C-alpha positions as CSV (number, residue, x, y, z in Angstrom):
1,M,9.7,17.9,-6.4
2,S,11.3,14.9,-8.1
3,A,13.1,14.6,-11.4
4,Y,10.6,11.9,-12.3
5,K,6.9,12.1,-12.8
6,L,5.2,10.0,-10.2
7,T,1.5,9.1,-10.0
8,A,-0.1,7.6,-6.9
9,I,-2.9,5.0,-7.4
10,I,-5.3,4.1,-4.7
11,P,-7.7,1.4,-5.8
12,M,-10.9,0.9,-3.7
13,R,-13.9,-1.4,-4.0
14,H,-17.4,-0.4,-2.9
15,S,-18.1,-3.8,-1.3
16,S,-16.0,-5.7,1.2
17,E,-16.9,-9.2,2.3
18,R,-15.1,-9.4,5.6
19,V,-15.5,-5.7,6.8
20,P,-18.6,-4.3,5.1
21,G,-18.1,-0.8,3.7
22,K,-14.7,-0.5,5.2
23,N,-13.2,1.9,2.7
24,Y,-15.7,4.6,3.6
25,R,-16.5,3.5,7.2
26,D,-15.8,6.0,10.0
27,F,-12.2,5.6,11.3
28,A,-11.3,7.9,14.2
29,G,-13.6,10.6,12.9
30,K,-13.2,10.4,9.2
31,P,-13.9,7.9,6.4
32,L,-11.1,5.4,6.2
33,F,-9.9,6.2,2.7
34,H,-9.4,9.9,3.6
35,Y,-6.2,9.1,5.5
36,V,-4.2,7.6,2.7
37,V,-5.4,10.1,0.2
38,E,-4.4,12.9,2.4
39,A,-1.0,11.3,3.0
40,M,-0.4,11.1,-0.7
41,L,-1.6,14.6,-1.4
42,N,0.8,15.9,1.2
43,C,3.8,14.1,-0.4
44,P,5.9,16.7,-2.4
45,L,7.2,13.9,-4.7
46,V,3.8,12.8,-5.9
47,D,2.6,14.6,-9.0
48,K,-0.9,13.2,-9.3
49,V,-3.2,11.1,-7.1
50,V,-5.7,8.8,-8.8
51,I,-8.5,6.9,-7.1
52,D,-9.9,3.9,-9.0
53,T,-13.2,2.8,-7.6
54,D,-16.7,1.3,-8.3
55,S,-18.1,3.0,-5.3
56,P,-20.7,5.8,-5.7
57,I,-20.0,6.8,-2.1
58,I,-16.3,7.2,-2.7
59,I,-16.9,9.0,-6.0
60,E,-19.2,11.5,-4.3
61,Q,-17.0,12.1,-1.2
62,S,-13.9,12.5,-3.3
63,A,-15.5,15.2,-5.4
64,K,-16.2,17.2,-2.3
65,A,-13.2,16.5,-0.1
66,F,-10.5,16.0,-2.8
67,P,-11.3,17.9,-6.0
68,Q,-7.7,17.8,-7.0
69,V,-7.7,14.0,-7.2
70,L,-8.5,12.2,-10.4
71,V,-11.3,9.6,-9.8
72,L,-11.7,6.8,-12.4
73,E,-14.8,4.7,-12.3
74,R,-13.8,1.1,-12.5
75,P,-15.4,-0.7,-15.5
76,E,-17.9,-3.5,-14.8
77,H,-15.6,-6.3,-15.9
78,L,-13.0,-5.4,-13.3
79,R,-15.4,-5.1,-10.3
80,D,-15.5,-8.6,-9.0
81,G,-13.5,-9.3,-5.9
82,S,-11.7,-12.2,-7.6
83,I,-10.1,-10.0,-10.3
84,P,-6.4,-9.7,-9.8
85,M,-5.2,-6.3,-8.7
86,N,-2.7,-6.2,-11.5
87,D,-5.5,-6.2,-14.0
88,V,-7.1,-3.3,-12.2
89,L,-3.8,-1.4,-12.2
90,L,-3.2,-2.0,-15.9
91,N,-6.6,-0.4,-16.7
92,T,-5.6,2.6,-14.6
93,I,-2.1,3.2,-16.0
94,N,-3.4,2.9,-19.5
95,Q,-5.5,6.0,-18.8
96,V,-2.9,8.0,-16.8
97,P,0.5,8.3,-18.4
98,S,3.4,8.6,-15.9
99,E,7.1,7.6,-15.7
100,F,6.5,5.8,-12.4
101,Y,3.5,4.7,-10.3
102,L,3.1,4.3,-6.6
103,Q,0.3,2.1,-5.5
104,T,-1.0,1.8,-1.9
105,H,-4.3,0.8,-0.3
106,S,-6.9,2.8,1.6
107,T,-6.7,0.1,4.3
108,N,-3.3,1.4,5.5
109,P,-4.5,4.4,7.4
110,I,-1.4,4.9,9.6
111,L,1.0,5.1,6.6
112,S,2.5,8.5,6.9
113,T,3.6,11.1,4.4
114,K,7.0,11.0,5.9
115,T,7.4,7.3,5.3
116,I,6.0,7.6,1.8
117,T,8.4,10.4,1.0
118,E,11.4,8.4,2.4
119,G,10.5,5.4,0.3
120,I,10.3,7.4,-2.9
121,Q,13.5,9.2,-2.2
122,K,15.3,6.0,-1.4
123,F,14.2,4.4,-4.6
124,F,15.1,7.3,-6.9
125,S,18.5,7.6,-5.2
126,L,19.2,4.0,-6.2
127,Y,17.4,3.9,-9.6
128,P,18.2,2.2,-12.1
129,M,20.2,-0.2,-9.9
130,Y,16.8,-1.2,-8.6
131,D,13.9,-1.2,-11.0
132,S,11.0,-1.3,-8.5
133,L,10.2,-1.0,-4.8
134,F,7.9,-2.7,-2.3
135,S,7.5,-2.1,1.4
136,V,8.2,-4.7,3.9
137,T,8.1,-5.3,7.7
138,R,11.1,-6.7,9.4
139,K,10.4,-9.8,11.4
140,Q,12.8,-11.4,13.9
141,V,10.8,-14.3,15.3
142,R,11.1,-18.0,15.0
143,Y,9.1,-19.3,12.0
144,W,8.2,-23.0,11.3
145,D,6.6,-24.6,8.3
146,P,3.5,-26.9,8.7
147,L,5.8,-30.0,9.1
148,A,7.5,-28.4,12.1
149,R,10.7,-27.6,10.2
150,P,12.5,-24.4,11.2
151,I,12.4,-21.8,8.4
152,N,14.8,-19.0,9.7
153,H,16.6,-20.5,12.7
154,N,18.5,-23.5,14.0
155,P,16.5,-24.9,16.9
156,N,19.8,-26.4,18.3
157,I,21.2,-22.9,18.7
158,L,18.8,-20.9,20.8
159,L,19.6,-17.3,19.7
160,R,17.7,-14.4,21.2
161,T,15.0,-13.4,18.7
162,Q,16.6,-9.9,18.3
163,D,19.8,-11.8,17.1
164,L,18.0,-13.8,14.5
165,P,18.7,-13.0,10.8
166,P,15.7,-10.8,9.8
167,I,13.1,-12.1,7.5
168,Y,10.8,-9.7,5.7
169,E,7.0,-9.6,5.3
170,E,5.5,-7.9,2.2
171,N,3.1,-5.6,3.9
172,S,1.2,-4.1,0.8
173,C,1.7,-0.5,1.9
174,M,3.8,0.7,-1.0
175,Y,4.6,-0.5,-4.5
176,L,6.7,1.6,-6.9
177,F,7.0,0.4,-10.5
178,T,6.8,1.4,-14.1
179,K,4.2,0.6,-16.8
180,E,6.8,-1.5,-18.6
181,I,7.3,-3.8,-15.5
182,L,3.5,-4.2,-15.0
183,E,2.8,-5.0,-18.7
184,R,5.8,-7.3,-19.1
185,K,5.6,-9.3,-15.8
186,H,1.9,-8.7,-15.0
187,N,3.3,-7.9,-11.6
188,R,4.2,-4.7,-9.6
189,I,7.6,-6.2,-8.6
190,G,10.3,-6.0,-11.1
191,D,13.5,-8.0,-11.7
192,R,15.6,-6.0,-9.2
193,P,13.2,-4.8,-6.5
194,F,14.3,-2.8,-3.5
195,L,12.8,-3.9,-0.2
196,F,11.8,-0.8,1.7
197,D,11.9,-1.6,5.4
198,M,9.3,0.7,6.9
199,P,8.1,1.2,10.5
200,E,6.0,-1.7,11.7
201,V,3.6,0.6,13.5
202,E,2.6,2.2,10.1
203,S,2.2,-1.1,8.3
204,Q,-1.2,-2.0,9.8
205,D,-3.5,-3.3,7.1
206,I,-7.3,-3.7,7.6
207,D,-8.4,-7.0,6.2
208,V,-10.8,-8.3,8.9
209,E,-12.9,-6.6,11.7
210,L,-10.2,-7.2,14.3
211,N,-7.7,-5.3,12.1
212,F,-10.1,-2.4,11.9
213,I,-10.5,-2.2,15.7
214,M,-6.8,-2.6,16.5
215,A,-5.7,0.0,13.8
216,E,-8.2,2.5,15.1
217,L,-7.1,2.1,18.7
218,L,-3.5,2.4,17.6
219,Y,-4.1,5.5,15.5
220,K,-6.0,7.2,18.4
221,N,-3.2,6.3,20.8
222,L,-0.5,7.6,18.5
223,N,-2.4,10.9,17.8
224,K,-3.6,11.4,21.4
225,I,-7.3,11.3,20.4
């Protein structure tokens, strides 16, 4: 248990343009969204898990598989795919009081309870020096901008990639924030965010069909299925 009350929020839309029905599509034997919900429920530092959705399928499945999860039906004016996620989250946190909120996505099925717990523990050990957290993936490769200008390296000094200064990709797996930050900044990232460098293997995000195929293959390989 944590000294702070923490609510996990998992927003899910019924429709998906690039991967139809992905949130409830079969992934290695279970609907995709089950993996992240189970990971959150198994985390001892999460007090409550909330699903925000407009999907009758997810609502029905959640009632059967996860009766302890609070399911909020997303209002009509927030259902369009162009609606910013921060607007959706504001609607959710106004219905569920908590000291802190942890938001993730159902499209991160390899994200583990261990990593979630480590991220929360790290943040609370540093709070209030840092006011929020978001997860990142460390990259040590040579990046260039569209005008062929080096971004993170000197092309005249050919360092090995493992010796390059790291650059970090926001991977959308975890955001930890307060209501005050979201309301004031209309953003999950506060003024003093902590970058939580998590294992790259767990940062797989399903955005297109290829992501789904690769993530499922990776999950099956890791779990010897």
